[in-house]
N, C-alpha and C positions, 0 to 999 in steps of 0.2 A: 446303339446310337443313341445320343441324347440331345434334344433339340431345345434350346434356350431362345425364347422371342424377345427382342428389344426394341421398342418403338424408338426410332431414331428421328424422324420428322412425320410432317402430317402426309408425306406420299410413299415413305419409306420404312420398312420394318427388317430388321435383320434377323434371320434364323441362324444362331451358332450352333452348327452341328457338330458336337463333340464326340468323341470316342473314349469312353473310360476306361481307365486300367482295368487290366485283367479280360479286355474283352477276346472271345476265343478266336474271332476272325475278323481284326482290325483292316481298314484301307491302309494299305502300302502303297508306296510310290518310291522309286530309285529316281533321283534327280541330282542336278548340282546347283550351287548357288553361289553367289557372290556378296563378298560382306564389304559394306561402305562404312568407313569413318570419318564423320561428319565434324570438323571441328568447328564449323560456323555455332552448332548447338550442342556439342559435347554429346553427341550420341553415336548408336551405332544403328545401321540397317540393312536388313538381307533381302534378297529377291534372287529368283530361280535365274538360270543363264538364258540366252533367248531360245532356245530351241524346244522350251517347255512353254511357250505362250497359248497354247491350244489345250495346256493339260491343268496348269496351275493359273492362270492368268494373273501372275505376280511375277512378272519379267521386268527387264530394263525398260522395254518400249511401251510400257504402260504405266512406268513408275515415276514419281516425283521426288525431288530432294530438296528438303528444307533449308532456307537461307538465313531463317528468324524476321522477327518482324511480320508474322504472318505471310509470308512470302515464300514460295516454292518455285523450281525450275523443273521443266520437263526434260528428262534424260532421254533424248532423242537420238537412237542408235543409227539413224541416218545422216547425221552432222559428222563431219570430219573437222577438229576433234568432238567428240561427245562432251557434254558438260562434266560429267565425272572424270574425264581426261585432262579438261581444262582447267577446272578451279583447283588450285593448290593446298585449299582447305580441304578437299575433298579425295579420299584416297580408295580406291576401289580395288580388292583383291579376290583372288578364287580360293573357296573353300575345298578342300580336299573331298574329292567325289567318294572317296572311301569311307567317309563319316555320314554320308545321306543316302545309303543303300538300305532299301526295304525300310523307308521313314514313315511313321505312321503320321497322316496329314488329318487335321480339322478342316472343315468347310464352314466358310463363311457366306450365306446365302442373303444375299439383298434382294427381298421382295419390293418391286416396284406398283404404285396404284395404277388399275384400267386408267388410261387416257393422259398418264406423264408422258411427256415427249421432249423434254429439254427446251420447251418455248420461255416459260417463265424462268427456270432457271437452266443457264447454258453450261455450265461447268460443276460438275460435283467431284468430291475427293472423298475416298472411303478409305477405311484401313483400319489396322490394330497396332497397339505396341505392348509391351510389356517391361516389368521394372526388374533392374538387377539387384544384387545386395549389396552394391555401393550407391544406391538409390538413382543411379541413370539409368535410363531406358533405352530397349531397341526397338527400333521399329519393325515390325513384322511385315507390314504390307502398307503401300501408301500409293492408290491407284485414282489414276485420272479418268473420270467418266464425263462424256460428252455425246452428242450426236453422232461423232465420227468413231470412235473407240467402241460405243455400244453396238454398231451395225455388226460386228463380230462377236461382242460378249453376251449379247441377251440372249435367253432362252425363254420360249413363251411356255406358259405353263397349261396343258390340256386341262386341267383341274385345278382352277384356280384357287387360290387361299381367301377365305372369307373371315376377315377379323375387324370385328368394332365397326359393323355396317360399311365396310370397305373390301372391295374386292381388289386382289392383287394378282395380275394376270402374267406377270414376267417377272423375271429375276436374274441375276447374275453371281455365279458361283467363283469365289477366290478361295484357293486352298493354300492353308499357312501351316509350317511345323506344329504338331501336338505337344502343348507345355508340358504337360504331366508326364507325358511318356519319353520328351526330352531329359527331364528330372529323373526320372528313373535310370536312364542311359548315364547320366552324368554320374550320380551316386555310385553305379556300377562299373564304369568304364574309366572314370576321370579323365584323365588327359586324351586320352584316344575317342572321344565322345564329341558330337557336333555343340552341343552346347558350351563345352569348355572353349572350341575353337572361336565361336562368335562373341563369346562372351569375356574373352581373354583370361579364363579360367576362374572369373568372379562367381558366375552362375546366376541363375534367377530366383528369387525371393520365393520361396515354396509357398503354393497355396495362395498365393497373391492374386487377386481377380484381374483378368484381361482387359484392359481399357480398348472398347471399340468406338469409331467416330464416324461422322459424317460432316462434310463441308462443303459450302457453297462459295463461289470463287468468281473473279473475274479474271479475262485473260489478256496479256499485253505482251509486246516484243521488248527483249533485253539486247541492247547492243552493247557486245560484249568487247574488251579492248584486242581481242583477237580477229576483229571484224567478222565474227559469224553472229549472227541473229538468234537468240534462243528464246522458247515461249515460256513466258514467267506469269504465274497466277497468283493474284490477291484474295486472302479470304476474308469474306464478307460476313457470312454466318457460319457459326460452328454448333454442333450438337455431338455429345459423346454419351456412353454408357459403359456399363462393365459388364462381364462375364465372370461368375465366381465359380473357381475350381473345386471348391468345397459347397455343396449346395444342401441346405437342409431339407430342401423336397425332391432329393435325389430319389427315394423310395416310393415318391407318389406317382401311380400310374392310372392307366385306364383300362378297361377291358371290354371288348365287343365281340360276342360269337352269336351263332344260331342256335336257340333254343334246343335241350335234349327232349323236350317232350311236346313240342309243337312247332308248327310253322310261324315262328317269331322271332325277332331278335332280342337279346339281352344285352345290356351294356351298363356300365357303372364305372365310378373311380375307385382306385385301390391305394391303401396305405399299408406298406410293409406285407403286401400280399393278401391283405385283409380289408375290410370296408373301412371307410374313411370318418366314421363316427367319432371315434376316439381323439382323431386329429383335429376334426372340427373343432371339439369340446375344448381342446387343449388351446387351440389358438384364440377362440372367443373368451377364455378364461384371462388370457394375457396381457388386457388392455382394454380401456375404456373406448380406443379407437379400434378394437376387433370386432366386425363381424362378417363373418364368412359364410359363403354358399357356393353352390356349384351350377355351372352352366354346360349342358351337353348340346352340341352342335352335331348334326349327322348331315351329311351330303352324299344322296343317293346316285349311282350313275348305271346305266344298263349299256351291256356289250353288245351291239347289233352289227354280225360281220367284222369288219375292222374299225366301226366306229365305237366311240365311248361318247354317251349321250346323257346329258343332265337331266334325271329323273325329278329330283325332287329335293326339297331342303326341311330339315324339321330343328328348331331351337327350344329346348327345355329347360327352365330354369328350377334347380332343386334346393328347397330352404329347409326341409324336415326330411327324415325316415332316410337318413344317410346311410343306413344298414341294409337297405333293402334294394335288389337290381331292379332298374327302369326296364321296360317293356316298350317295344317299337314294332308295328308291322308295316313295310314298305306297301306299297301298291304300285306295280310297274304298268306301264302304258303298252309296252310292247312286249308283254310277257311271254307271247307265242312265239316271237323271232329271237328273242334274246338270247345268247349263249352262255352269258355269265351277267352277275350284278355284283358291284363294289361300293362297300359303304366309307368314306372317310368319317373318322369320328374326332372330335377336338373337343378336349374336357379344359374348362377354367375353372380353377380356385380363385374365388374373388372375393376382396375384402369390400363390403357396402360403402365403410365409412371414408376409405382414401383411395379407392379405386385399383389397389395393387391386385396383379393378376400372375398367377402361375399356369401356363399351358403345357397341356400334354396332350400327344396325338395318337391314333391307333387306327387300324382299317381292317377289312375284311373283303373276302369275294366269296360268292357262290356259283358254281356251276349249275349249268340248268335250272332256272329259277323261276321256271313256269308256274309254280305252287304260288308265287305271290303275285298273280295277275289280278285282273279286276273280278273274277268269279272264285269262290272259293271251291276245292274238291270236297267232294263228298267223303263222310268218315265211314269207314269200312269196320263194322263192329265184328269183334273177334269170334262171338257164336251166332251171331245175327240176331235179328229182333225177334222175341218169343212172343206167341199168342197164347192167350189165356183159355184154359180148356175147364168146363164145368162140369163135374162128375154128380154132384148131389143138387136136385131142383124139386123146391117143393112148389107144386101147381095149387092154385087156388081156383074154385070153380066160380063160374059166372055168379052164382047167388051169392058166393060168400064176397066176391069183390063189389057187388052192387050193396052189399050190406054195410060195407064201409061208407058208402054215401046216402044210404037210405036210411040207414040206424034200424033195418030189422033184425031180428035175430031168427037165424034159421032153426026149424023144429029138430028136435034130439030125439032119437028114439031111445025108449026106455026099456027094450026089450034086451034080455040077455044075449050075448055073441054065442057063435057057434065053435065049441070049442074044438072040437074035431077039424074044422077048417081051418082055425087059425094055428094049430098045429103044424098041418100041413104047410100052411104057406110059411112061418118061420123056417121049416126045414130046408125048403126050395131055396129061400133068400140066403139061409147059410151056405149053400154048397154054392150057390152064385158068388158070394163075398169071397169064400175060399179060390175060387177059380180066378176072379179077377185078381186078387193078391198074386197069387202065382205067377199071371200073365206080367203084371207089374214088376215084380222082382226078377223076370227075365227079358224084359224088355231092352233092346239094345236102341239107344238113340245115334242116328247117323250123323256124322260131321264130316265135313269139306276140310281140305289143307288151308290154311289162312296164309294169304299172299298179300301183301299192301299194296293197294292201287299204285302207288309212287312210282313201285319197282316193277310195275306190269307195262311193258311196251308192246306196240303192234306193226305188223307189216301186212302189205294188201298188194295184190296184183290187178292190174287191169290192161287195156289195150295200148293205153298211154306209158306203161312203165317199160324201160329199155330190158332188151333181152338179155336175161342172166342176170339181171340187178335186181335185188330185194332190199328195199329200204326200210329199216325199224325206225319207228315213231316213237317219241318220248309222249308221255300223258298230253292230250291236248291238241297233239301236231298232226296227226294222221287225216288226211282228205280222201274220203270215198268219192269215186266217180259215178253217177247215176245214169242210167241210158233211158229212153223214153220207151223201152221195149222190156222183155223179160232179162232179169239180172242175174247173174249167179257171182255171188260177192265171196270168194275166200279168204279169210283172217288167218293170221298166225299170232299167237299170243308170246310173249318173250318175258322171262324174267331178267331183271338187272342185277348183277352183284358185283363185288369188286374181290378182288385177288391182295390183300395186305391193306394198304391205305389208300391207293390211287390208280390202279389198273383197273379199268372197267372189262367186266365180263357179262356176255348175253348167252341165254339158253332157252330154248322152246320148253314150255310149259306142259308137262304129261297130264292130259284132260281124263287120262283114265283111273290111273292109281288115285285112290282116294276121293273120287269124284263119282263114285256110284249113285245111281238116283239123280243126278244132278242134269238138269236141261239147260243150254245157253240161250239167250235172246240178242236179237238186233233191235233195237227201238230207234225210229227217227222222232225229233222233236220231243218236247216235253207233256205233249196232250195223250199220249199212250194210243193214239188213232193208227200208227204204223209199227207194228210188234211181229217179228218173225223168229221163229225157233230154228235153231241148227238142223241141219238134215244132213243126209249121206248120200251120195251117188257114186257107186263102183268104188274107186280108189282115189278120187280126186282130193279127198281130204283125209286127214288121220288124228283122231282126237290125241292118241300118243304122241304126236309131234307137235301138239299144240294147234292143231289147225282145226278149223269151224268152217262150215260151209251154209250160207243162208242163200234161200231161193226169194226173189222178189217178182210177183206177176207183174206183167205188163200194164196192169188196170193199176195197181198199187204203185207202181214206178212214176206213173203220171200223176197221179194225186201228192205224190212225195214233192215232185219238182212244182207243183203249183204252191206248195206249202212255203210260208215266209220264213221257217226256223229251220236252219241249215246244221243242226247239231244231231250226233248219233250217238248211241253210249251201248256196249257190250256188257250184259249181265249174266248172272249165273243164278238159278232157283233151286235151291236144295229139295230133299225130300219133303223137309216141314213145310216147304213155300215160301220160307225166306229168299229174298232175291237183293243180291250183293253187287253192286257196280264195280267192274272190272277195268273199264277203258272207256274213255269217251274222246270224240274229236268232231270234226265237221264234215259236210259232203259239198259237192259241187257238181251242176249239171254238166254231162258230157260235151254239150254244145259251147260251153266255156272252155275250149281248149286253153286258151292263153293265161288263164289264172291257173288253170290244173297243170300247166305245164311250168308256170312260176314258181307254183306250190313246192312241185316235184325238185326244182332246182334249189329252192331254198333249203328244203329238207336235206337234200344231198349236201349243200354246201355247210348246213349247220353240223351234218353229220362227219364231214371231213373237220370241221374246225374243233368239233369235241374231243374226236379221236388223237387228232394232233396236237391238242391242249393237254389232253390226260396224258398222251406219251410225253409231253415237255415237262408237266409236272413230274413225271418220275423220273426223266433225264436229270432236271434242276435237283430232285431230293438226292438222286444218286451222286451228282457233280458236287452238291453242296456237301454230303458227307465225305468225298474224296477229297475235295480242298480242305475241309477242317483236318483231316489227317495230314494233307501235304503241309498245311501251314505249321503243325505240329512238328513235322519232320524237318522243315525248313527252319525254325526257330531253334531247334536243336542243333543242326548243322552251324547255322548263323554264329551259335555260342561256340561250337567246337572250331568253327573258322577264326574266331577272335583269337581263342587259345593258341591255335597253330600258328596264327599270323605274329603273336606276341615272340611266340619260340623261334619262328624265322628270323623277327629282327633281331632277338638277342644272337643267334649264331650269325647273323651278317655283322652284326656290330664287333663281336669276340673275333671272326674271321680278319675284319679290317685291323683291329687291334693288333693282331698276331702280325699279319702283312706288313704293318708299319713299324714291328720292332726290327732294330739292327739284326744283319745276320752275322752267323760267326761261323769260323772254321776251325777245327782240330789240328793243333801243332804240338808234336811230340819232341819232348828233349830227353835225350839220353845221356846218362852220367855213368862213366865208367871208372872213376877215381877211386882208389881205396879198395881194389881188388874185388869190388861189386859193382853190379849195374842197375842203376834206379831210371826208370822211365817215368817222365812227369808230362802230361798231357794238359796244354792251356788251350781255351779256347779265344781266338783271337777275331776282334769284329772284321768284316769284309765288306767293303763299301760297295753300295748298287749304284750302278749309274743310272741317272733319271732317263725315262723314254718319253719323248713328245708324241704322241699319237696324232692329234688333230686340235683344231681351234672352232669355237662358236660364238659369234659369226667367223667368217674367213676373209671378210672384207670390211674396212670401216675408214673414216677420216682421221686426222689427229685428235688425240684428246679423247677418244672412243674406247669404252670398256670391251674387254672380250675375254673368252673363257679360254684354257687349254687343258686339253685334256691326255692323259698318260698315267705313266708310273712315277709317282714323286714321293720316297720316303719323307715321313713327318719329322720335321726340325731339320733336315738336312740340305736344303735348296736357299743357296748362298745369292743366285743372280739369277735373272731372265733377262735374254737379249732378243731384240728384232735385228738381224744382222748382226753390224756392231753395236748398235743403239741399246744402252741398259734401259730397262723398263721397270716401273714401278710395278710392285705385284703383291700380292695377299694368298698365300697357300690355304685352301679350305679343308683338303684332306688329302689322302695319300693318292686321289686319283686327278686332283682338279687343281687348277690356279687360276685366279681372278688377276687379269692383267690391264693396263691401260697404255694406247698407244701415244707415243712422245708427241708434244705439239711441234716439234722442230723436224720432223720426219717428213720429205717429200715424197711425192706419189712413186710407187713401186711395189716389187714383190721382196719380202724380207724373211729369210729362214728364221724358225723359231728355235733357241736355245736355251735348255735349263740345266744350270751347273751347280754341283755340289763337289764335296771333297774327293767322291771318284771319279770326277771327271765331268766332261760335258755330252749331252745327248747329241745324237746324231740330227744331220738336218732332213728330219723325215717329212715335215710339215711347213708350211708357209703362210705367211700373212701379207695381204695385198692393201695397200694404203692408196687411197683416192682423196682428193681433194676437191671439194664443191666449187664451182664455180658461179662468179656473178649473183653470188646471194647477198643479201643486206644484211648491216649490224649496225646495231645504234650504238653511237659515240656521245656518250653523256660528259658533258665539262663541267666542273666546279671550281668557281675562282674566288679567294678570298679577299675582300674590300676593304673591309673592317665597318666602322659605326657609319650609318646615313644619316645625314643632316639636312633637311630642307633648306632651298634657297629662298630668302625671304623675298616677297613679290613676285616670284617667277614659278607659276604652276608647273609642277612636273619637274622641277630641276633639283639636283641633290649633290653635294660633295660628299666623300668618303673618305674617312680617315687613313687607309692604308692604300688608296688609290689615286697615284698622282694625275691630275687633269692635264698641267702643263699651263695653267693659266698665269703662273709668275715666270714663266721662262719665256725668253724671245725665240726660242728654238723650237721648231715643229717635233723634235723628238724628245722634248723635256716631259715625257708622260710615263706612265705606266700602260702595259700592253703585253696582250697573250695572240699567238697566231699558232693555229694548227694546220699542219701541210699534210695532204694525203697525195701520192702519186700511184696510179695504176702501175703495173708491170711493165717494163720498158717505155715509160712516158716521163715527164718532167713533173716537177713539183707544182701543185694547186694549194693555194692558201684557203683552205677548205672554210675556215673560222678566222675571223681576224677581229680581237675583242680590244677595243678603245673607249677613251673620252676624251676629247679636244674641242677646240673650235674648227671653224670653217673658214675663217678669216685671218690672213696673215700679212703683217706681223701683228703681234697681239695689239690690240687698242684698250687702255686701262678703262676706259668707258664701258665696254663690253663683257670686261671680266667677270660679273656676276652671271651673266647669260650663257646657259649652256647650249650651244649648239654643236651639230655633230658635223663634220665634213664627210662626203663620199668619197670611197676607197677606190684607187684605180688597179688595185692588183687584179692578176688573170684568176677570172673565175671567183673573185672574192667575195664571201657573205660577212658583211661588217654587221657585227652585234654591239651596241650600245649599251652601256651600264645599265643608264636608267630604263632601258626596254626589257631587262632581263629580269628573269624572276629573284627577289631579293628575299631573304629570311635569315636572320640570327648571325648578319655580317657576309653571307656568302650569296653569289648568283650564281644560276643554275640555267644550261639551255641543253639543248640535243639535236644531233644532225644524225644524218643516215648515209654511211658509205658502204662500198662493196668489202667483201672479205678477201677479196685480191689485193687491196691496197697494202702500201707499206706507210706508215704514220711518223710524222716528225714533227717537234713543237719547239718554239722560238717563244721566249719568256722576256721582253723589255722592261728592265726595271730602272726606277731614279736613284739616284745616291741616296734619297731621303729613306728609301723603302728598302736598301738593298741589304743592310745590317738588321735588318726588322726580324726578330725571333719567328715570324710567321712565313719568312723566306727559307727559313734554314731546311724545310721538308721540301721544297718545290723542286723537282716537279715528282707528282707520284702517278702509278696508273693501277687502277684497280685498288687504290689505297697502300701500294708498297713503293718507297721511293725507289726511283729507276735512275735520277740522275740530280746531282746538285752542283756541276761545274759552272764558274762564271768565266766569262769570255773577256780578258783582258789585252787581247793583240791591239795592234793599232789600226784604225781606220776611221774613216768618218764618224763613225759612230760611237768612237771611245769615250767623248767629254766634251761639254761646252762649257766655257767658261764666261759668258755674257753676264750671267748671275752668278756671282760666288756661291760656292755650296752646292751647287748643282753638277750632277755627273751622270750619264746615262749608261747602264751596262745592259749589253745585250747575251743573254742566256744562248749559250753555245748550241747549234742545230744539230741534232744526231738522230739517226732513225729508233724509233722507240720500239716497233714491233714490225716483223718482215710478214710477208704473204704467207709464209707456211704457219708462223703461229697465229695469224689471224684466222685461218682455215680452221683452227680448232675451237676458236670461241662459240658459245652456243647464242647468246642473246644481245649481250653487248658489252662496252669497255668504258671505265669511268676514268676520265683524267682529273686529276686533283692540282689545284696550285694554290699553296695555302698551308696552315698547320695540319698536323697529322690528327685523325680524328680517331677516338678509341671506341 
């Protein structure tokens, strides 16, 4: 895992946690995705299906869809319809789940500063996008964050991130597919890859940076035409950054570990596995704006029971000596109770000139960190301290010493020495020298076994210890209970060891073998006032089992209890007098039972925790190894599965092709002419009758599509019927047909038939036609009126070149009009729309001719529409009314002689832009003609039903009625 930090705003830092190609144990996730084709922006967008909200946080119920102009819509899954289902420019499809099995995921961890709570900024949008080879983009995530959504998304960091003097104590993880791993699959599997499916085979630009962003937004309501209110967001501030897929600092790292030669910590930056001095030199020489240093930030935590407590911070700037490790010794405040210590290490490579930073992190943990307490442990020398012995000593007599100060010179005898006496003395000294030399050469120096104090542990028994329980304490943790009477204290020394690298073992120390002449002492305090040597009483103790017995008389016990120093230590003294510390701890008075019991309970809990932790570490190590092996096996099996899947698909395709071939039977012709018999075998095609199995769905309205399943030889199906009614159809393959219910079908059950040259299928399946009742449909009318000219001096009054108003006719019928009738089933006609333009006074008075006033209509339920009041554009007027789908529509068009032969009337009337009727009524009645003014004659368009109720039931949204020229 490689983390890249991008500072997106003053309160948010993104940690992009990427999995590099080749990682032996990448994070895998099996999920399913939706693909959104956004024609508003010309981009694609992906997010997970709704069931993965808690896993990836990149699902529909957290996602926004862009509309352009910095506007976005929340795709609320609780609304019907969702916005992605409502907007015709948004298409959402499901990506095959087979393509997202065991997908490698990257994590975008958005860290938020301590104290940030969506008060100053109420809505935040975060996400990522990536470029395709055709320079378009795909939105990998587009998540809305606010006080409502983050209630379930926020995670609080028990070990906060400390960057640039800011504490980040909460974060949100959003998972997206890893682009480099998708590229690798696209290269290997092509059309069978996830990248091919979501990019339409275009693919991503390899190694292009991934764009990440954060935007601040305001929220408002969007009242859609479908009467649904959606949440709309307007971006007010926008920040973005990029995450490089090829990072020249990929081999930059950091190292932290406990030193091998002492109790301290070593840490330093690394470059290609070595020190970074060459990297720093290269960077500094690359330009005048380059001056790089390294900062090291250490955060120390103490693990006390189940709590993780911050112990300290250290920040170190390194400007030289980049080829040397740095050292640090933490001081734990509760070293006697901490079961573990952990250190988070953040290393920053910083350019002092422009502030660029590259951040790497590491961490370490130490079990039983008591050696990092406030007091240092004593060092045990391998051979003990050696005292100097003087073998030759020159003694000066008093007079000689006095002479040094007095300056007097002693008298010197001038008599000759006794030669015999000197010879005897020399002989004696020679013999003595020889004897001492022999003793020296044969001398044996006694040594005792060397055991590191850190590995020595101790157990003790007293009246407060549970029966049958023996607690073994690490260095500094044992507590002796002292009574104000005679005390017999039995201590057992244990040696800590390990099997392999993790499993803890304990064995008592044999204090006999190798400890010849050694005595053991128990010392209280540091003043050496209370020192007791080990003793033996019967079989109470055994040195071979590491057991020591000390007797403390009553008098001295009382003095110890009066002492303010509550420490003790166990030492060994070898024959040379060298004293070595073996164990140290504390003591308590037996009167302080509560503290003694508490100390025992803490020791017991720490022992259980340490044992469980050691077992857990070994289990983790075993499971990690097993997981790595299983991952390798899984990847191998996944590759084999892809190969087998391709083989299976090929076989299925070949079988389908074979089954679709015409079947043949063998026909033998026998010719016996000419005295010989010849047999000829011919293969004649045997027709196969179709078989209808079922339909999906099995119920629907007229005009609805439905699928038919069964056996249909490819290329042979000529007709499909519902009962006796032919059906439009399209054959997909040898087992399915897509058909459409005819619009003229009434309600009922119809058998399904498929026909080819071999015959008609049996009626083994039926389709049920249902008609919707009392559902509304929009009736939109468009009437051509020609060029509009304003009437001078009369506001809002106009004349129209192709719509006669009747101003020049004394008859009330000397004008153009359009009437749309509707009738419910079994009811009389109702004039739903009456379009006209005339005056309200009869007869016509020439003085009122320029004034366009409109009289009220008296038809039953008539909705009078006047031309001036309708929407006018390019010679047309438009309007809309709502009717029920159970209606029957009839249309009447009244036209004057002036407009009867107009080329614009040649296409009236049309329904949905298709000509349905052009007949002129010429029969005799009062509407035939009016000759008051020569040259004017009124023609009434013959009234006929246009659509029946069955036909209307198949319409989905609206019907358009046109009166005027054909529009292409």
